[in-house]
C-alpha positions in Angstrom: 0.0 0.0 0.0 1.5 3.3 -1.1 0.8 6.3 1.2 1.6 9.9 1.4 3.2 10.7 4.8 4.2 13.9 6.4 7.5 13.9 8.2 8.0 16.5 10.8 11.5 17.3 11.9 11.8 20.3 14.3 9.9 22.7 12.0 11.1 20.9 8.9 8.2 19.4 7.0 8.6 17.2 3.9 5.9 15.3 2.1 7.0 11.8 1.4 5.1 10.1 -1.4 4.8 6.6 -2.9 6.7 4.8 -0.1 5.4 1.6 1.4 5.4 2.1 5.1 3.8 -1.2 6.1 6.7 -2.3 8.3 6.1 -2.1 12.0 8.1 0.6 13.8 11.6 -0.8 14.2 13.7 -0.8 17.4 16.3 2.0 17.9 14.2 4.4 15.8 15.3 2.8 12.6 12.2 3.9 10.7 12.5 7.4 11.9 16.1 7.5 10.9 15.4 6.2 7.4 12.5 8.7 7.0 14.9 11.5 8.2 17.5 10.5 5.6 14.8 10.5 2.9 13.3 13.8 4.0 16.6 15.6 4.6 18.9 14.2 1.9 17.1 12.1 -0.7 13.9 14.1 -1.4 15.4 17.6 -2.1 16.4 18.2 -5.7 19.2 20.6 -4.5 20.3 19.1 -1.1 22.9 21.8 -0.4 20.5 24.8 -0.6 17.4 23.0 0.7 19.1 21.4 3.7 21.1 24.6 4.5 17.9 26.6 4.5 15.8 24.1 6.4 18.5 23.3 9.1 18.9 27.0 9.8 15.2 27.5 10.0 14.8 24.6 12.3 17.4 26.0 14.6 19.9 23.2 14.3 23.3 24.2 15.8 26.0 24.5 13.1 29.0 22.3 13.4 32.3 24.1 14.1 34.9 24.2 11.4 37.3 21.7 13.2 34.5 19.1 13.2 33.7 19.7 9.5 37.4 19.3 8.7 37.3 15.8 10.1 34.3 15.0 7.9 35.8 16.1 4.6 35.4 13.7 1.7 38.5 12.5 -0.1 38.1 15.2 -2.8 38.0 18.5 -0.9 34.6 20.1 -1.5 34.0 23.6 -2.8 31.8 24.2 0.2 30.7 22.2 3.2 28.2 22.8 6.0 26.9 20.7 8.9 24.5 20.7 11.8 23.6 18.8 14.9 20.1 17.2 14.6 18.1 18.1 17.6 17.2 15.2 19.9 13.6 16.4 20.1 13.4 15.3 16.4 13.6 11.7 17.7 17.0 10.9 16.4 19.7 10.6 19.0 23.3 11.7 18.3 23.0 12.6 14.6 24.5 15.2 12.3 23.6 16.2 8.8 26.3 17.4 6.4 26.0 18.9 2.9 28.7 19.8 0.4 29.2 21.1 -3.1 31.8 19.4 -5.2 33.4 19.0 -8.5 33.8 15.3 -9.3 35.6 14.3 -12.5 34.7 17.7 -13.9 31.0 17.6 -13.1 29.3 19.7 -10.4 27.7 17.6 -7.7 26.1 18.0 -4.3 26.2 15.6 -1.4 24.1 15.2 1.8 24.9 12.8 4.6 23.2 11.8 7.8 25.6 10.4 10.3 23.8 8.4 13.0 25.8 7.9 16.2 23.5 5.7 18.2 21.6 3.3 16.0 21.5 -0.4 15.1 23.4 0.0 11.8 22.4 -3.4 10.4 18.7 -2.9 11.2 18.5 0.6 9.9 20.3 -0.3 6.7 17.9 -3.3 6.2 14.9 -1.1 6.7 16.4 1.5 4.2 16.6 -1.3 1.6 13.1 -2.6 2.4 11.3 0.8 2.3 13.2 2.5 -0.6 14.1 -0.6 -2.6 17.3 0.9 -4.0 19.4 -1.0 -6.6 22.5 -2.4 -4.9 25.5 -1.6 -7.0 28.2 -3.0 -4.8 29.1 -4.0 -1.3 32.6 -4.2 0.1 34.0 -5.1 3.5 37.6 -4.7 4.5 37.2 -6.4 7.9 36.8 -3.1 9.7 34.0 -1.4 7.8 31.3 -2.4 5.4 30.5 -0.1 2.5 27.3 -0.4 0.4 26.6 1.5 -2.8 23.1 2.0 -4.2 21.4 3.7 -7.0 17.8 5.0 -6.9 15.7 7.5 -8.8 13.4 9.9 -6.9 11.2 12.3 -8.8 13.1 11.5 -12.0 16.5 12.4 -10.4 19.2 9.7 -10.3 20.9 9.5 -6.9 23.9 7.5 -5.7 23.7 6.4 -2.0 26.6 5.2 0.1 26.1 3.5 3.4 29.0 2.7 5.7 29.3 1.2 9.1 31.7 -0.9 11.2 31.6 -4.6 10.2 30.9 -5.7 13.8 27.5 -7.3 14.4 26.8 -4.7 17.1 27.7 -1.6 15.0 26.0 1.4 16.5 27.1 4.1 13.9 25.8 4.4 10.4 26.7 7.0 7.7 24.1 7.4 5.0 25.1 9.8 2.2 23.7 10.7 -1.2 25.4 12.3 -4.2 23.4 14.2 -6.9 25.0 15.6 -10.0 23.8 19.1 -10.9 22.0 19.4 -14.2 
């Protein structure tokens, strides 16, 4: 059954359409975390501008520059911003980070939700169940597991990366999406 569901995140409202939300509410807020990733990072056509505007309007505290420096992707971005997600939004120990980049000569934007207190395996399984992305590749180096997906939302192709420690009890999950500018 497809439904339209409103997601409310501290003053940030996003309409989520055509998702099947038949799964019972998962432990450790996994469903809320997947919905937050969808609403913050996957749904916006221009994550950098949309998330920047919405996070500021919601009163999210900005991350200091020294924290952003630790989160830099391998290719240094043109611009990067980040915020703490407020606990009253139902997600404990999370940050959202956006960046503008040039990747192989093309302009791109990224948005990542870093979850610091989640059941990484359960949240990732729920992400796969609810959004049905195409798995491109999955690698594990014994320390971390890295999953790469492709999905299309509102006609826009998105590349999603999920990374977490390989341990069965992994409590951190990094979900990020890259969108090429048209």
